[in-house]
C-alpha positions as CSV (number, residue, x, y, z in Angstrom):
1,X,65.7,-161.8,135.9
2,X,66.5,-158.4,134.2
3,X,64.0,-155.3,135.1
4,X,62.9,-155.6,131.3
5,X,61.9,-159.7,132.1
6,X,60.3,-158.6,135.2
7,X,57.7,-156.1,133.6
8,X,56.7,-159.1,131.0
9,X,56.3,-161.3,133.1
10,X,54.1,-158.6,135.2
11,X,52.2,-158.3,131.5
12,X,52.0,-161.5,131.5
13,X,50.4,-162.1,134.7
14,X,47.8,-158.8,133.9
15,X,46.8,-160.1,131.0
16,X,46.0,-163.9,132.2
17,X,44.0,-162.4,134.7
18,X,42.2,-160.1,132.3
19,X,41.9,-163.3,130.2
20,X,39.7,-164.9,133.0
21,X,38.2,-162.4,134.1
22,X,36.7,-162.1,130.5
23,X,34.8,-165.3,130.9
24,X,34.0,-164.7,134.6
25,X,31.6,-162.4,132.6
26,X,30.4,-164.0,130.8
27,X,29.1,-166.6,132.9
28,X,25.4,-166.4,132.8
29,X,23.3,-167.5,136.0
30,X,22.5,-170.5,135.3
31,X,26.2,-172.0,134.1
32,X,27.8,-171.0,137.3
33,X,26.4,-174.7,138.5
34,X,27.5,-176.3,135.1
35,X,30.5,-179.0,135.0
36,X,34.1,-178.2,134.2
37,X,36.9,-179.7,132.4
38,X,38.7,-180.2,136.1
39,X,35.6,-182.9,136.8
40,X,35.4,-182.5,141.0
41,X,34.7,-178.6,139.9
42,X,31.0,-176.2,138.5
43,X,32.2,-173.3,137.3
44,X,31.5,-171.6,140.5
45,X,33.7,-174.1,142.3
46,X,36.6,-173.0,139.2
47,X,36.2,-169.6,139.5
48,X,36.7,-169.7,143.5
49,X,39.8,-171.8,142.9
50,X,41.6,-169.1,141.1
51,X,39.5,-166.3,142.9
52,X,41.4,-167.1,146.2
53,X,44.6,-168.0,144.5
54,X,44.2,-164.0,144.0
55,X,43.8,-163.3,147.3
56,X,46.7,-165.2,148.8
57,X,49.2,-162.8,147.0
58,X,49.0,-160.1,148.7
59,X,49.2,-161.5,151.6
60,X,52.0,-163.6,151.0
61,X,53.8,-160.6,149.6
62,X,53.3,-158.6,152.5
63,X,55.2,-161.5,154.1
64,X,52.3,-163.6,156.1
65,X,52.6,-167.8,155.4
66,X,50.4,-170.2,154.7
67,X,50.4,-171.4,158.1
68,X,49.5,-167.0,158.7
69,X,46.9,-167.0,156.0
70,X,45.6,-170.5,158.1
71,X,41.9,-171.3,156.7
72,X,41.0,-168.1,156.3
73,X,40.6,-168.2,152.0
74,X,39.2,-172.0,152.3
75,X,35.5,-172.6,151.2
76,X,33.2,-170.0,149.1
77,X,34.9,-166.4,148.7
78,X,32.5,-165.2,146.2
79,X,29.6,-164.6,147.7
80,X,26.8,-163.1,146.1
81,X,28.7,-161.4,143.4
82,X,31.6,-163.5,142.2
83,X,33.0,-161.1,139.0
84,X,32.7,-158.2,141.8
85,X,34.8,-160.4,143.9
86,X,36.9,-161.4,141.4
87,X,37.5,-158.3,139.5
88,X,38.9,-157.0,143.2
89,X,40.5,-160.0,144.1
90,X,42.3,-159.8,140.8
91,X,42.9,-156.0,141.1
92,X,44.9,-156.7,144.5
93,X,47.0,-159.2,143.3
94,X,47.7,-158.2,140.4
95,X,48.9,-154.2,142.4
96,X,50.7,-156.8,145.3
97,X,53.5,-158.2,142.1
98,X,53.9,-154.7,140.5
99,X,54.7,-153.1,144.0
100,X,58.2,-152.4,143.6
101,X,60.9,-154.7,144.0
102,X,57.6,-157.2,144.8
103,X,59.3,-159.5,142.3
104,X,63.0,-159.5,143.5
105,X,61.5,-161.3,147.0
106,X,61.2,-164.5,148.0
107,X,57.5,-166.0,149.2
108,X,56.8,-169.1,152.0
109,X,54.5,-171.4,150.1
110,X,53.0,-174.4,151.1
111,X,56.1,-176.4,149.3
112,X,58.5,-173.6,151.0
113,X,60.7,-170.7,150.3
114,X,60.1,-169.5,146.6
115,X,61.0,-166.7,144.4
116,X,58.1,-164.3,144.1
117,X,59.0,-164.1,140.2
118,X,58.0,-167.9,140.4
119,X,55.7,-167.7,142.3
120,X,54.0,-164.9,139.7
121,X,55.2,-167.2,136.7
122,X,53.1,-170.3,138.4
123,X,49.7,-167.9,138.7
124,X,50.1,-166.7,135.0
125,X,50.4,-170.5,133.7
126,X,47.5,-171.3,135.9
127,X,45.5,-168.6,134.8
128,X,45.8,-169.7,131.3
129,X,45.1,-173.2,131.9
130,X,42.1,-172.3,133.8
131,X,40.6,-169.5,131.6
132,X,40.8,-172.2,128.9
133,X,38.9,-174.5,131.5
134,X,36.0,-171.8,132.3
135,X,35.7,-171.0,128.6
136,X,35.4,-174.7,127.7
137,X,32.6,-175.0,130.2
138,X,30.7,-171.6,129.3
139,X,30.8,-172.1,125.6
140,X,33.7,-169.0,125.3
141,X,36.7,-168.6,123.1
142,X,39.3,-171.4,124.4
143,X,41.9,-170.2,122.4
144,X,44.6,-168.1,125.0
145,X,46.4,-165.6,122.6
146,X,50.5,-166.7,121.4
147,X,51.8,-165.0,124.9
148,X,50.3,-166.5,127.3
149,X,50.9,-170.0,125.8
150,X,54.5,-169.4,125.3
151,X,54.3,-168.4,129.5
152,X,52.1,-171.7,130.4
153,X,54.3,-174.0,128.4
154,X,57.6,-172.4,130.0
155,X,56.1,-173.2,133.2
156,X,54.3,-176.3,133.1
157,X,57.2,-177.4,130.7
158,X,59.6,-177.5,133.2
159,X,57.5,-180.5,135.2
160,X,58.3,-183.3,132.8
161,X,55.2,-185.1,130.8
162,X,53.3,-186.3,133.6
163,X,51.9,-184.2,136.7
164,X,49.1,-186.2,137.6
165,X,51.4,-187.8,140.3
166,X,51.3,-184.2,142.1
167,X,47.9,-184.8,142.2
168,X,46.8,-181.3,140.9
169,X,46.3,-182.4,136.9
170,X,44.8,-185.8,135.8
171,X,46.9,-188.3,133.5
172,X,47.8,-186.7,130.2
173,X,46.0,-187.7,127.3
174,X,47.0,-188.4,123.6
175,X,47.6,-184.7,121.5
176,X,47.2,-185.6,117.6
177,X,50.0,-185.8,115.3
178,X,49.3,-182.6,114.3
179,X,48.9,-180.7,117.6
180,X,50.4,-177.1,118.0
181,X,52.2,-176.1,121.0
182,X,49.0,-175.5,122.9
183,X,46.9,-178.4,122.2
184,X,50.1,-180.3,123.7
185,X,50.2,-178.4,126.6
186,X,46.7,-179.1,127.3
187,X,47.0,-183.0,126.8
188,X,49.9,-183.0,129.0
189,X,47.6,-181.4,131.9
190,X,44.8,-184.5,131.1
191,X,42.5,-182.2,129.3
192,X,41.1,-183.2,126.0
193,X,40.9,-180.6,122.9
């Protein structure tokens, strides 16, 4: 990966977290228990999931393994001020990926050694899709900017058409014949638009 492509990857990650963060700050008090397109999660569960993912980043990039962290980030990490906790977690993740040489390392994830640049791309794509989930749940604007659509498409495009066997996604749903790239991607991830 070139210096320019690493810079672009970091920018997309920052933009994806900012997009999700805008939606976190738009959640009204009564919406925290509302359902989301992720059938098992409320708004709070979804924000908690993505916040915990960001809390992993500094630890993993510092050399910790999944086993080292253990169950420390299981359960509710949001406390009494979910937006503030999200902001701090997102800022720490951006700083960790932005550290000199960080994207040229590897991390030990639950599924094995992974290049940090791939990990950052996955985290970006996950944030983009979950920003849509959160937007749908709270009635916020749903369409991400095109550079984020492209970034998510590159990551999820490499996984094939049906990602439901992973247990991370629902079965694909049909996309309208005239669907754009974003709508087709959401449909592949089991999200009806």
